[in-house]
C-alpha positions in Angstrom: -59.0 85.0 183.2 -56.8 82.2 181.9 -53.2 82.6 180.8 -54.1 81.9 177.1 -56.7 84.6 177.1 -54.2 87.1 178.6 -51.7 86.2 175.9 -54.3 86.6 173.2 -55.4 90.0 174.6 -51.8 91.2 174.8 -51.2 90.0 171.2 -54.3 91.9 170.1 -53.1 95.1 171.8 -49.7 94.8 170.3 -51.0 94.2 166.8 -53.5 97.1 167.2 -50.7 99.3 168.5 -48.2 98.3 165.8 -50.5 99.3 162.9 -51.4 102.7 164.5 -50.1 106.0 163.2 -47.6 108.0 165.4 -50.4 110.3 166.6 -52.7 107.4 167.5 -49.8 105.7 169.4 -49.2 108.9 171.3 -52.9 109.3 172.3 -53.1 105.6 173.3 -49.9 105.1 175.4 -48.4 108.6 175.5 -45.3 107.4 173.8 -43.4 110.2 172.2 -43.0 109.5 168.4 -39.2 109.6 168.4 -38.8 108.2 164.9 -41.1 110.9 163.4 -39.2 113.6 165.3 -35.9 112.3 164.2 -37.0 112.2 160.6 -38.2 115.8 160.7 -34.9 116.9 162.3 -32.9 114.9 159.7 -34.8 116.5 156.8 -34.1 120.0 158.2 -30.4 119.3 158.8 -29.7 117.6 155.5 -31.5 120.3 153.6 -29.4 123.0 155.4 -26.3 120.9 154.7 -27.1 120.7 150.9 -27.9 124.4 150.7 -24.5 125.3 152.3 -22.6 122.9 150.1 -24.4 124.2 147.0 -23.5 127.8 147.8 -19.9 126.7 148.3 -19.8 124.9 144.9 -21.4 128.0 143.3 -18.3 129.9 144.3 -16.1 127.3 142.7 -18.0 127.4 139.5 -17.9 131.3 139.5 -14.2 131.1 140.1 -13.6 128.8 137.1 -15.8 130.9 134.8 -14.2 134.2 135.8 -10.7 132.8 135.5 -11.5 131.5 132.0 -12.8 134.9 131.0 -9.7 136.6 132.5 -7.2 134.3 130.7 -9.0 134.8 127.4 -8.7 138.5 127.8 -5.0 138.2 128.7 -3.9 135.8 126.0 -6.2 136.3 123.0 -5.4 139.5 121.1 -8.4 141.7 120.5 -10.8 139.4 122.4 -14.2 141.1 122.7 -15.3 139.4 125.8 -17.8 137.2 124.0 -16.9 134.0 122.0 -17.7 134.3 118.4 -19.2 130.8 118.0 -17.9 127.5 119.3 -14.4 129.2 119.1 -13.2 132.2 121.0 -11.9 134.4 118.2 -11.0 134.2 114.5 -8.3 135.8 112.3 -8.2 136.2 108.5 -4.7 137.3 107.6 -1.2 135.9 108.0 -0.1 139.0 109.9 -3.1 138.5 112.3 -2.0 134.9 112.9 1.6 136.0 113.7 0.4 138.9 115.9 -2.0 136.6 117.8 0.7 133.9 118.2 3.4 136.3 119.5 0.8 138.1 121.6 0.3 134.8 123.6 4.1 134.5 124.1 4.6 138.1 125.2 1.6 138.0 127.6 2.9 134.7 129.1 6.4 136.2 129.6 4.9 139.2 131.5 2.2 137.3 133.4 3.3 138.5 136.8 3.1 142.2 135.7 -0.3 141.8 134.0 -2.6 139.6 136.0 -4.6 141.2 138.9 -5.4 137.7 140.3 -3.3 135.4 142.4 -1.9 133.4 139.4 1.7 132.4 138.7 3.7 130.0 136.7 3.5 126.3 137.6 6.6 124.7 139.0 7.9 121.1 139.0 9.0 119.1 142.0 12.5 120.7 141.8 11.0 124.2 141.9 11.8 125.0 138.3 9.2 126.8 136.2 7.4 124.5 133.8 7.9 125.3 130.1 5.5 126.6 127.6 5.2 124.3 124.6 4.3 125.3 121.0 3.5 122.6 118.5 2.6 123.0 114.9 1.0 120.3 112.8 1.2 120.4 109.0 1.0 118.3 105.9 4.3 116.6 105.2 4.5 117.9 101.7 2.3 120.2 99.7 2.2 122.4 96.6 -0.9 124.4 95.6 -1.6 126.4 92.5 -5.3 127.5 92.8 -5.1 129.5 89.6 -4.1 126.4 87.6 -6.5 124.1 89.6 -3.5 122.0 90.6 -2.2 120.6 93.8 0.3 118.1 95.1 -0.4 117.1 98.8 1.0 114.4 101.0 -1.8 113.8 103.5 0.5 112.5 106.2 0.8 114.9 109.1 3.9 115.9 110.9 4.2 117.6 114.2 7.1 119.8 115.3 7.3 121.1 118.9 9.5 123.4 120.9 9.5 124.4 124.6 11.0 127.3 126.5 10.6 129.3 129.6 8.8 132.6 129.9 10.7 134.6 127.3 9.5 137.4 125.2 8.3 136.9 121.6 11.4 138.8 120.3 13.7 136.3 122.0 11.7 133.3 120.7 11.8 134.7 117.1 15.6 135.4 117.4 16.4 131.9 118.6 13.9 130.0 116.5 13.3 132.0 113.4 12.8 128.9 111.1 10.1 127.5 113.5 7.9 130.6 113.0 8.2 130.6 109.3 4.8 129.2 108.6 3.6 127.6 105.3 -0.1 128.4 105.7 -1.1 126.1 102.8 0.4 123.2 104.7 -0.4 124.3 108.2 -3.2 122.4 110.0 -3.0 123.8 113.5 -0.8 125.4 116.1 -1.2 124.4 119.8 0.3 126.3 122.7 0.1 124.6 126.1 1.3 125.8 129.5 0.4 125.4 133.1 -0.4 128.0 135.7 -1.2 128.0 139.4 -3.8 129.9 141.3 -5.6 130.2 144.7 -9.3 130.7 145.1 -9.3 133.2 148.0 -13.0 134.1 147.7 -13.9 131.0 149.7 -12.4 132.6 152.8 -15.4 134.9 153.0 -17.7 131.9 152.7 -16.2 130.3 155.8 -14.0 127.8 153.9 -10.3 127.2 153.5 -9.1 128.3 150.0 -8.3 125.7 147.3 -5.2 125.7 145.2 -5.7 125.2 141.5 -3.7 124.1 138.5 -4.7 125.6 135.2 -3.7 123.4 132.2 -4.2 125.9 129.3 -4.3 125.0 125.6 -4.6 127.7 122.9 -5.3 126.2 119.5 -5.0 128.0 116.1 -7.2 125.8 113.9 -6.6 126.0 110.2 -8.0 122.5 109.3 -10.5 123.9 106.9 -8.0 126.1 105.0 -10.9 128.4 104.2 -9.1 131.7 105.0 -10.5 131.7 108.5 -8.3 130.6 111.4 -10.2 129.8 114.5 -8.6 130.3 117.9 -9.7 128.3 120.9 -8.7 128.6 124.5 -9.4 125.6 126.7 -8.6 125.2 130.4 -8.6 122.1 132.5 -8.9 122.9 136.1 -7.4 120.7 138.8 -8.0 121.5 142.5 -5.9 120.3 145.4 -5.3 121.1 149.0 -2.7 123.8 149.5 0.5 122.4 151.0 1.5 125.3 153.2 -1.3 127.5 154.5 -2.0 129.6 157.5 -5.3 131.4 158.1 -6.7 133.3 161.1 -10.0 135.0 161.9 -13.5 133.7 161.3 -12.8 131.5 158.3 -11.0 128.8 160.1 -13.3 128.9 163.1 -16.4 128.8 161.0 -15.0 125.9 159.0 -14.8 124.0 162.2 -18.4 124.9 163.0 -19.4 123.4 159.6 -17.5 120.2 160.4 -19.2 119.9 163.8 -22.6 120.4 162.0 -21.8 117.6 159.6 -20.9 115.5 162.6 -24.3 116.1 164.1 -25.9 115.2 160.8 -24.1 111.8 160.9 -25.2 111.3 164.5 -28.8 112.0 163.6 -28.7 109.6 160.6 -27.2 106.9 162.8 -30.0 107.5 165.4 -32.6 107.3 162.6 -31.1 104.1 161.2 -31.0 102.5 164.7 -34.6 103.4 165.4 -35.8 102.0 162.1 -33.7 98.8 162.6 -35.2 98.4 166.0 -38.7 98.8 164.6 -38.0 96.1 161.9 -36.7 93.7 164.6 -39.8 94.3 166.8 -42.0 93.7 163.7 -40.3 90.4 163.0 -40.8 89.3 166.6 -44.4 90.3 166.5 -44.9 88.4 163.3 -43.4 85.3 164.9 -45.8 85.6 167.9 -48.7 86.1 165.6 -47.7 83.1 163.4 -47.2 80.9 166.5 -50.6 81.9 167.9 -52.3 81.2 164.5 -50.6 77.8 164.3 -51.4 76.8 167.9 -55.1 77.9 167.9 -56.2 77.4 164.3 -53.6 75.0 163.0 -53.1 77.4 160.1 -50.2 79.2 158.6 -50.2 83.0 158.1 -50.4 83.7 154.3 -47.6 85.7 152.6 -49.8 88.7 152.0 -50.5 89.1 155.7 -46.8 88.5 156.5 -45.8 91.4 154.2 -48.0 93.7 156.2 -45.5 93.5 159.0 -42.6 94.6 156.9 -42.7 98.4 156.5 -40.9 99.2 153.3 -40.4 102.8 154.4 -38.1 101.7 157.2 -35.9 99.9 154.7 -35.8 103.0 152.5 -35.0 105.3 155.4 -32.1 103.0 156.5 -30.7 103.1 152.9 -31.1 106.9 152.8 -29.4 107.2 156.2 -26.4 105.1 155.0 -26.1 107.2 151.9 -26.4 110.5 153.9 -23.7 109.3 156.3 -21.3 108.5 153.4 -22.1 111.8 151.7 -21.5 113.7 154.9 -18.1 112.0 155.5 -17.1 112.9 151.9 -18.2 116.4 152.5 -16.2 116.7 155.6 -13.1 115.4 153.8 -13.6 118.0 151.1 -14.1 120.9 153.6 -11.2 119.9 155.8 -9.0 119.4 152.7 -8.0 115.9 153.8 -6.7 113.8 151.0 -6.1 110.1 151.0 
């Protein structure tokens, strides 16, 4: 048999083998379908990774929801446990507004004696407790006589604020009596803002290191409608960060390391998958060059574009892209779990 016939027969075998399914390749040459095995292993590992990460995030969501409910019960007077509408609670009398306002101040001053959770006042860089701020917004000037159908309003708004430490309402009223003398026909809203710190300890039981949280709390007394109903809102902005000084023993720290090792294996499997798919693409390009050269030498023809596209398996490209994204996601997940910040 001539050398040309041998080359042609080898090319036929390689072409036939390239377009076989993994099972056919195994039956023909007894080659183990490594790519298929790696893909199955990768699907199982990434699915497990996503489930574990989802369960971890579920704890974070539950922590935020339960803290929001706890703070509403702590700071909103007569809160029923269910928001009335898009606001938390409403009041209808001047006395109720004053009672609700001073209730917030009193509860804040006694936070350490009331809360059953690991929550405390936020501190600045110098270790001093951050102040609670109360701002009232009202029309600059106003005079109403509903019985005479007369009014005189300056629509320009003014805002007056005051800040103080965790003092009782009695001390606030004694030192700032004029501030709490509210003209309800001019009052637009009152906003109380303060910051708290907390630690999510429940993650210890789920084999993760606890997060430290900052709670930026804003309580708003909304009187914009001047309808006789004052809406009270409590909004919280949660900010999580790595705890600066921590020490933990037992299974939590150990199991966290296991999760990081598992994520490392996921990255290794994805790298292997991408390498195998890249190798297959390179072999396909080489086979296409051999086929094109054979066609040109024997038939003086060029392989058409449709036939050339048959050699490029789009699934390999998609798998490589998914592997790159999975590697990036796993690295970010490891950063989150190990509490490493840049």
